[in-house]
C-alpha positions in Angstrom: 54.9 28.8 -4.6 53.6 32.2 -3.6 53.7 33.7 -0.1 50.0 33.1 0.5 50.2 29.4 -0.4 53.3 29.0 1.7 51.5 30.6 4.7 48.5 28.3 4.2 50.7 25.2 4.0 52.4 26.3 7.3 49.0 26.8 8.9 47.8 23.4 7.6 51.0 21.7 9.1 50.4 23.5 12.4 46.7 22.5 12.6 47.5 18.9 11.6 50.1 18.7 14.5 47.5 20.2 16.9 44.9 17.6 15.7 47.4 14.8 16.3 48.2 16.1 19.8 44.5 16.4 20.8 43.7 13.0 19.3 46.6 11.3 21.1 45.6 12.9 24.4 42.0 11.7 23.9 43.2 8.3 22.9 45.3 8.0 26.1 42.4 8.9 28.2 40.2 6.4 26.4 42.9 3.7 26.6 42.9 4.2 30.4 39.2 3.4 30.6 37.3 6.6 29.7 34.5 5.6 27.3 32.7 7.8 24.8 35.4 8.9 22.3 34.3 6.5 19.6 30.5 6.9 20.2 30.0 3.1 20.8 27.8 3.6 23.8 25.2 6.4 23.5 24.9 6.8 27.2 28.6 7.8 27.7 29.1 10.0 24.6 28.7 13.2 26.5 31.9 12.4 28.4 33.9 13.3 25.3 31.4 15.6 23.6 33.7 18.7 23.8 36.8 16.9 22.6 35.0 15.1 19.8 33.4 18.3 18.7 36.8 20.1 18.7 38.4 17.2 16.7 35.7 17.2 14.2 35.7 21.0 13.7 39.5 21.1 13.6 39.6 18.2 11.0 36.9 19.9 8.9 39.0 23.2 8.9 42.1 21.3 7.9 40.2 19.6 5.0 38.9 23.0 3.8 42.4 24.6 3.9 43.9 21.6 2.1 41.3 22.0 -0.7 42.2 25.7 -0.9 45.9 24.9 -1.4 45.1 22.2 -4.0 45.8 19.2 -1.8 43.4 16.6 -3.0 44.3 13.8 -0.5 42.2 13.8 2.6 43.8 14.3 6.0 44.3 10.7 7.0 44.0 11.1 10.8 40.7 12.9 10.5 39.4 10.4 8.1 40.4 7.5 10.3 38.9 9.2 13.4 35.5 9.7 11.6 35.6 6.1 10.3 36.3 4.6 13.7 33.6 6.6 15.5 30.5 4.7 15.9 31.9 1.2 15.1 29.4 -1.0 16.8 28.5 -4.6 16.8 29.4 -7.7 18.8 32.8 -8.1 17.0 33.8 -4.5 17.5 36.7 -3.8 19.8 35.7 -2.0 23.0 36.7 1.7 23.1 39.7 1.3 25.5 41.1 -1.5 23.4 40.5 0.3 20.1 42.3 3.4 21.6 45.2 1.3 22.7 45.6 -0.3 19.3 45.4 3.0 17.5 47.9 4.6 19.9 50.3 1.7 19.2 49.9 2.4 15.4 50.4 6.1 15.7 53.5 5.8 17.9 55.3 3.3 15.7 
């Protein structure tokens, strides 16, 4: 592995850790009753607009760097976050409960 690839991989690891920290902080807020992280209710989405935008931008940057280094697998936390955003329907978990369940999965 050349020095540039090693630097990029270290940067990826650092950004992935930052993404996880930011996601966990947002999930804790949401689990404590702050709605809007998952975009289930349009009228409260602005409560998390800055955090959501940061997570989406950071995740996209990570994906781009991973491609540059030749990592074909997607960044799982970013994919899961995008997939869980906007889950709607009568059988969908409410945002605080969804956040609590995801936190439990992440902390195991």
